[in-house]
C-alpha positions as CSV (number, residue, x, y, z in Angstrom):
1,X,126.9,77.6,105.2
2,X,129.5,76.3,102.8
3,X,128.6,72.6,103.4
4,X,124.9,73.4,102.9
5,X,125.5,74.7,99.4
6,X,127.9,71.9,98.6
7,X,125.5,69.2,99.8
8,X,122.6,70.6,97.7
9,X,120.3,71.4,100.7
10,X,120.0,75.0,99.6
11,X,119.2,74.0,96.1
12,X,116.0,72.3,97.4
13,X,114.6,75.8,97.6
14,X,116.6,77.7,95.0
15,X,116.5,75.1,92.2
16,X,112.7,75.1,91.7
17,X,112.4,78.8,92.2
18,X,115.0,79.5,89.5
19,X,113.3,77.0,87.1
20,X,109.8,78.4,87.7
21,X,111.2,81.9,87.1
22,X,112.7,80.7,83.8
23,X,109.5,78.9,82.7
24,X,107.4,82.0,83.6
25,X,109.6,84.2,81.3
26,X,109.0,82.0,78.3
27,X,105.6,83.5,77.3
28,X,107.3,86.9,77.3
29,X,109.9,85.8,74.8
30,X,107.8,83.5,72.6
31,X,105.0,85.2,70.8
32,X,101.8,83.3,70.9
33,X,99.8,82.7,67.7
34,X,96.9,85.1,67.3
35,X,95.4,83.2,64.4
36,X,92.7,80.5,64.9
37,X,94.0,76.9,65.0
38,X,92.5,74.1,62.9
39,X,90.7,71.2,64.6
40,X,92.7,68.7,62.6
41,X,95.9,69.5,64.5
42,X,94.4,68.6,67.9
43,X,95.4,65.1,69.1
44,X,93.0,63.6,71.6
45,X,91.3,67.0,71.8
46,X,94.0,68.2,74.2
47,X,97.4,68.4,72.5
48,X,98.0,70.8,69.6
49,X,100.6,69.3,67.2
50,X,101.4,71.3,64.0
51,X,105.0,71.3,62.7
52,X,104.1,73.9,60.1
53,X,103.0,76.4,62.7
54,X,106.1,78.2,64.2
55,X,104.2,79.4,67.2
56,X,105.2,78.0,70.6
57,X,101.9,79.0,72.2
58,X,98.5,78.7,70.7
59,X,95.0,79.6,72.0
60,X,93.3,76.7,73.8
61,X,90.6,74.9,71.9
62,X,88.1,75.5,74.7
63,X,88.1,78.0,77.5
64,X,90.6,80.7,78.1
65,X,94.4,80.6,78.0
66,X,97.2,79.2,75.9
67,X,98.7,75.8,75.3
68,X,101.9,74.5,73.8
69,X,102.3,73.6,70.1
70,X,103.9,70.2,70.5
71,X,105.0,70.3,66.9
72,X,107.5,73.0,67.8
73,X,110.7,71.5,69.2
74,X,111.0,74.2,71.9
75,X,107.7,73.1,73.5
76,X,109.5,69.9,74.6
77,X,112.2,72.1,76.3
78,X,109.5,74.0,78.1
79,X,107.9,70.7,79.3
80,X,111.3,69.4,80.4
81,X,111.8,72.6,82.6
82,X,108.3,72.2,84.1
83,X,108.9,68.5,84.9
84,X,112.3,69.3,86.3
85,X,110.8,72.1,88.5
86,X,108.5,69.5,90.0
87,X,110.9,66.5,90.3
88,X,114.0,68.3,91.4
89,X,112.8,69.3,94.9
90,X,111.6,65.7,95.5
91,X,115.0,64.2,94.5
92,X,117.0,66.8,96.5
93,X,114.7,66.4,99.5
94,X,115.1,62.6,99.4
95,X,118.8,63.0,99.1
96,X,119.0,65.5,102.0
97,X,116.8,63.1,104.1
98,X,119.2,60.3,103.4
99,X,122.2,62.4,104.3
100,X,120.6,63.5,107.6
101,X,119.7,59.9,108.5
102,X,123.4,58.9,108.2
103,X,124.2,61.2,111.2
104,X,121.7,59.5,113.6
């Protein structure tokens, strides 16, 4: 068991779970904006960018739900956590597969 933790095999499962748990807690900490957002701040109709708006989450332009305010620097940290949660298991899985193939 000690070697498994040291080699990172256990982190293939635990790493993404921990990252997803952290990302899912962000909406509880950051208060979304309740005020309507202007059309001029939507880039490409998809990305909301307003540096003067301190909200991290804003209502989506169409449909239900929330989206990030990419004018807020913290939104980039949230996106980095999401990307890391997706990429980390792939990198660790490839690393573990390479380690296993050395023993054959």
